N, C-alpha and C positions, 0 to 999 in steps of 0.2 A: 766124771760124770754126768754132773747136772748140766755143763758147756753140751757134751754128746747129746743128750736129751732134748737140750734147748733149739740145740743145730737142725735135729730131727724136726723139732717140730717146726721151724722155720721152713725147713725143705717143705715139710707137708704142707702148710699152708701154700707156700709158693707155687707149688702145681695145682690147688686146689681154688686158688685166686681167679686165674682163667675161669674156669668155670663160672664159679660164683658171681662175677661180671656176668657173663653172658645168660646167668638163669635169667627166666622170663619174669622171675621176683627180684630182681637186681631193681630195675625202675622202681617199683613201687615200693621198696624198701628207701630209695632214696627220696622220694616222693613225702612218706611218713614222715622219716628223719628231716627232712628241709621245711616243712611247715611246724613240726614241734622246735627247731631251732626259731624261727621267726618268730613264734608264739611266744616262745620264752626270752627270747632278746627284748621284746616290745614290750612284756611283762614288768621283765627286769629294769628297763629304763624307767617306765610309768611309775614302779614303786620308789627307785632309789631319788627320782624325780620328786614325787610326792614327800619323799622322809627329809629330803632337803628344803624343800619351801613350805612344808605342814600342809593344807590344806589345798589340793589342785584343783584349779578349776581354770583351765585354758580354755579360749574362745578362739579357735581355727578361724571359722566363718560364721556366715550368720546360721548357719544350720546344723554346724558340727563343733563338739565340745572336745575336749579330754578333761576328764572328771574321773578319778578311782576310788570307786564302792568294790563294795567285797562280798562276793554273790553264795551263799552257803546254799542256795536252792540246786534247780537246773539251768540248763538253756534258758541265755535270758533274761534272770533272776526269777522264772518261774519257780514256784515251791518251795518259798524261802521257810527256811525251817530254823527253831532255837533248838530241838530235841536233838541231842547227839545220838539218839537210837535211830532216829528217823533220817537223819544225815550218815549214817551209816548204813542204813537198807539202801537208800538211795545208790550211796558209792560201791555197796556189794550189787546191785543192779546195773549200773553202769557196767561194773567191771565185767559181769555178764552180756551186757549187750554189744563190748569190744571183742568179747572171746568170739561173740555168734558173729559179728562183723568179720573177724580175722578167717573163721571159715569162709565166710561167703567169699571172701579176697581171692582163697585159694580154689573155689569150686563156679566160679562166674564166668564170662566171656571178657575179652580184652577190655574192651570199652568202661566195662561196671568196673572192673579191678581199679582204672583210673580214680574212679568218683570214690570206691569206696577206702582207697589209699587218701584221700580229701579228708573223708569223714576220720578216719584212723588217726591222721596226722593232728586234726582239730582235737579228738578226743583223749590221745595223750596227754596232749600238752593241760587240757582243762584237768583231767584224772591226778598227772603229777601233781596241781595246785589243789585240788581237794585231799591229796595224802600229804604234802607238804605243808600248806598253809590252813587246809583244815577251812577253806573257802577261795573262789575262784578269783581273782582279779579282772573285774572289768573296766574299759575306762572310754569307749567309744561312743560319745553320745549326741544322735542323729535329731534333731528335733526342727520342727517348721512352724512359724509363727506360735511359739509357747507351747505346743505340742509336742510332748517328747517320745521316744518311741523306746524300748528298750534299751540300757546301756550295756553293750559287749563287749567282747575283745577279737582279737586276729585268730583263733582258734575256732571262737563262732563264724566269724564269714566264710572257713572252709569247711565248716561240718555245713551250713547252709547252701554251701555252694554245690555240696557232694550229696546230698539228700534231694536239693532241686532238680539235677543233672540225673541222678537214678529215678525220679519221679517221669521226668522228662522221654527219658529214654524209652521205658517202660510204657509209657504212650504212644511213643513212636511204632515199638517194636506190635502194640496190639492195633495201632491201624493198620502196619504192613499186614498183619495175618489176615 
């Protein structure tokens, strides 16, 4: 009986697979998953490297370092907090914002869907870390002559690109109108 059910499920999935691949949202799912995986792999690599060498401080160039810091705040280390209540409230807020972005992904035009996909891929990576580690591992340190930018990660890069692209697309739309 189980084999028959499994076979029916497999046939049903095979029938729906071409539709899923042709779906207008499939490419956005691929973008989100790819960004999530790139982010996860980069963080796992840096965390494992840090575990093996202790304190991780690698100078790549005169303006780029790899250092591991744990961010309990939000993007780029803003609003660092020790209170678990504040941390949990920010985590709930981020979850709600992700739901809003998912809603917007389904209700915007094609180019904006791509930008929302970039944001979601990065946001899901950081949200996963907030749940799993209770902090987000950041490791990219940009600096110039002793002046350091916030330490960030791959997810932050895609979130920033997505937000900036949305802003510029809105400016261009307003200029066309």
